[in-house]
C-alpha positions as CSV (number, residue, x, y, z in Angstrom):
1,X,-3.6,-11.2,8.4
2,X,-6.6,-9.6,6.8
3,X,-6.4,-6.2,4.6
4,X,-9.3,-3.6,4.0
5,X,-8.3,-0.9,1.9
6,X,-10.3,2.0,0.9
7,X,-10.0,5.8,-0.3
8,X,-10.3,5.2,-4.0
9,X,-12.5,7.3,-6.2
10,X,-12.6,9.7,-9.3
11,X,-10.1,12.3,-9.3
12,X,-8.9,15.1,-12.0
13,X,-5.8,15.1,-13.2
14,X,-3.6,16.9,-10.8
15,X,-5.9,16.2,-7.8
16,X,-5.1,13.9,-5.0
17,X,-6.2,11.1,-3.0
18,X,-5.3,8.8,-0.2
19,X,-5.7,5.3,0.1
20,X,-5.7,3.4,3.8
21,X,-5.3,-0.1,4.0
22,X,-5.7,-1.5,7.6
23,X,-4.4,-5.2,8.4
24,X,-5.6,-7.3,11.4
25,X,-4.3,-10.6,12.2
26,X,-0.8,-11.8,13.1
27,X,1.6,-9.3,12.3
28,X,4.7,-8.4,12.9
29,X,6.2,-5.1,13.6
30,X,9.1,-6.2,10.5
31,X,6.4,-7.0,8.3
32,X,6.6,-5.1,5.0
33,X,3.8,-3.3,3.5
34,X,3.1,-2.5,-0.2
35,X,0.9,-0.9,-2.4
36,X,0.5,-2.4,-5.9
37,X,-1.6,-1.3,-9.1
38,X,-3.5,-2.8,-12.2
39,X,-4.3,-1.0,-15.2
40,X,-6.4,-1.9,-17.9
41,X,-4.4,-4.9,-20.3
42,X,-1.3,-5.0,-17.9
43,X,0.1,-6.5,-15.4
44,X,0.2,-5.7,-11.9
45,X,3.0,-3.6,-10.6
46,X,4.4,-2.3,-7.3
47,X,3.6,1.5,-6.4
48,X,5.6,1.7,-3.1
49,X,6.3,-0.5,-0.4
50,X,7.9,0.4,3.2
51,X,9.9,-2.2,5.5
52,X,9.2,-2.4,9.4
53,X,12.0,0.0,9.8
54,X,10.3,2.7,7.7
55,X,12.6,1.9,4.3
56,X,10.5,3.2,1.6
57,X,10.7,2.1,-1.8
58,X,8.9,3.5,-5.1
59,X,8.2,2.8,-8.7
60,X,9.9,5.9,-10.9
61,X,6.6,7.1,-12.3
62,X,5.4,8.0,-8.8
63,X,8.7,9.3,-7.2
64,X,8.1,12.8,-6.1
65,X,4.4,12.3,-6.3
66,X,3.5,9.7,-3.7
67,X,4.2,8.9,-0.4
68,X,3.6,5.6,1.7
69,X,3.9,5.8,5.0
70,X,2.6,3.6,8.3
71,X,1.2,4.0,11.1
72,X,1.8,1.5,13.9
73,X,-0.6,2.2,16.5
74,X,-3.3,1.4,14.0
75,X,-1.4,-1.8,12.1
76,X,-2.5,1.1,8.8
77,X,-0.8,1.9,6.2
78,X,-1.5,5.0,3.6
79,X,-0.4,6.2,0.5
80,X,-0.6,9.8,-0.5
81,X,-1.2,10.2,-4.1
82,X,-0.6,13.9,-5.3
83,X,-0.6,15.3,-8.6
84,X,-2.6,12.4,-10.2
85,X,-2.3,11.5,-14.0
86,X,-4.7,9.6,-16.2
87,X,-2.1,6.8,-16.3
88,X,-2.0,6.4,-12.5
89,X,-6.1,4.8,-13.0
90,X,-5.8,1.6,-11.9
91,X,-7.0,-1.0,-8.9
92,X,-4.8,-0.5,-6.5
93,X,-4.3,-3.1,-4.0
94,X,-2.6,-3.4,-0.7
95,X,0.0,-6.9,0.0
96,X,1.5,-7.8,3.4
97,X,4.6,-9.6,3.5
98,X,5.9,-11.3,6.6
99,X,9.0,-10.6,7.9
100,X,12.1,-12.8,6.7
101,X,9.1,-14.7,4.1
102,X,7.7,-14.8,0.6
103,X,4.4,-15.2,2.4
104,X,2.2,-12.4,0.6
105,X,-1.4,-11.3,1.7
106,X,-3.4,-9.0,-0.6
107,X,-6.3,-6.8,0.1
108,X,-9.3,-6.0,-2.0
109,X,-8.5,-3.9,-4.4
110,X,-9.8,0.0,-4.5
111,X,-10.5,1.6,-7.7
112,X,-8.7,4.9,-8.5
113,X,-9.8,6.4,-11.4
114,X,-8.4,9.9,-13.0
115,X,-10.1,11.8,-15.5
116,X,-8.3,13.6,-18.0
């Protein structure tokens, strides 16, 4: 499985960004996809995830501001990030976890910087 993330950048507080992650390879429609982020000096943390059946899960810090979605035809997931805050700054990684498995694949990170 290969993942290609895109869409990061620099935005002011209150702005929006949309991240995308395209996957290729041996994919099952029930695989779980997720976005993680790692801020300076902190551990990588889960931001949002989506199952093959569309169930979503969000970190408390982004609930109501971020939306994860899945485009099955394109094997792509998106993360719409609104009302961005400086604390959202970090490197965002997409992860693909095989259905009923702990095997996960990471994409290269994409930098998101929110200026105050």
